[in-house]
C-alpha positions in Angstrom: 130.3 62.7 168.9 133.6 60.7 169.8 131.8 59.4 172.3 128.9 57.7 170.4 132.2 57.1 167.7 133.7 54.9 170.2 130.0 53.3 171.6 129.3 52.1 167.9 126.7 54.8 167.6 127.9 56.7 164.3 129.5 54.0 161.3 129.9 57.0 159.2 131.1 60.6 159.2 130.4 62.9 156.4 131.6 66.4 155.5 131.7 69.1 153.4 135.4 68.8 152.5 138.3 67.9 154.8 139.5 71.3 156.0 136.0 72.1 157.6 136.9 69.0 159.2 140.0 70.9 160.9 142.9 72.8 160.2 145.7 70.8 162.4 146.6 68.5 160.1 148.3 66.4 162.9 144.7 65.7 164.7 142.6 65.8 161.1 145.3 62.9 160.2 145.0 61.3 164.1 140.8 60.8 163.3 140.9 59.8 159.7 144.1 57.6 159.4 144.1 55.6 163.1 140.8 56.7 165.4 138.2 56.4 162.8 139.2 53.1 161.0 139.9 51.5 165.1 136.1 52.4 165.0 134.8 51.1 162.0 134.2 54.6 161.3 133.5 55.1 157.7 134.6 59.0 156.3 133.5 60.5 153.9 134.9 64.2 152.6 131.9 65.2 150.1 134.4 68.2 147.9 137.6 66.6 148.3 135.9 63.3 146.9 137.2 61.5 149.4 136.0 58.2 150.8 137.8 55.8 153.4 135.8 52.9 152.2 137.4 53.2 148.6 141.3 53.3 150.3 142.4 55.8 147.9 143.6 58.2 150.5 147.8 59.1 149.6 147.0 62.6 148.6 144.4 63.7 151.7 147.8 63.9 154.3 148.8 66.7 151.6 145.3 68.5 151.0 145.8 68.5 155.2 149.2 70.4 155.3 147.4 72.8 152.6 144.2 73.5 154.5 146.0 74.2 157.5 148.9 76.1 155.7 146.0 78.3 154.0 144.3 79.0 157.2 147.5 80.8 159.0 148.2 82.5 156.2 144.9 83.9 155.6 144.7 84.8 159.8 147.8 86.8 159.2 147.0 88.4 155.8 143.7 89.7 157.9 145.9 90.6 160.8 148.2 92.9 158.6 145.5 94.4 156.9 143.8 95.6 160.9 146.5 96.6 161.8 147.3 98.6 158.6 143.5 99.9 158.9 144.0 101.5 162.6 147.0 103.0 161.8 145.2 104.8 158.9 142.3 105.9 161.7 145.4 106.7 163.6 146.7 109.1 161.6 143.7 110.6 159.9 142.6 111.3 163.7 145.8 112.8 164.6 145.7 114.5 161.8 142.2 116.2 162.7 143.4 116.5 166.5 145.7 118.9 165.5 143.4 120.6 162.8 141.5 121.7 165.6 143.8 123.0 168.0 145.5 125.4 165.3 
């Protein structure tokens, strides 16, 4: 897609919301603030009510930071749950194994 943008074949990029475009706020900002404007590409994020043609993008960088934080926070929580489940299975297996030995 980036080659198509640079070749002038893409004039508009539409995404469901900013979090679907990317979770790394620096990279997303590079595309929305630098790359797309340099290549005359209109960027629209439907659920965020963002349209680069309107020029009203003051809050978007903060939204991108929150999207990145949310992804990292969710990842930490999922890892913690998986570790807890693994410990529970290990405890149950050890208890079962010990009861069979006796």
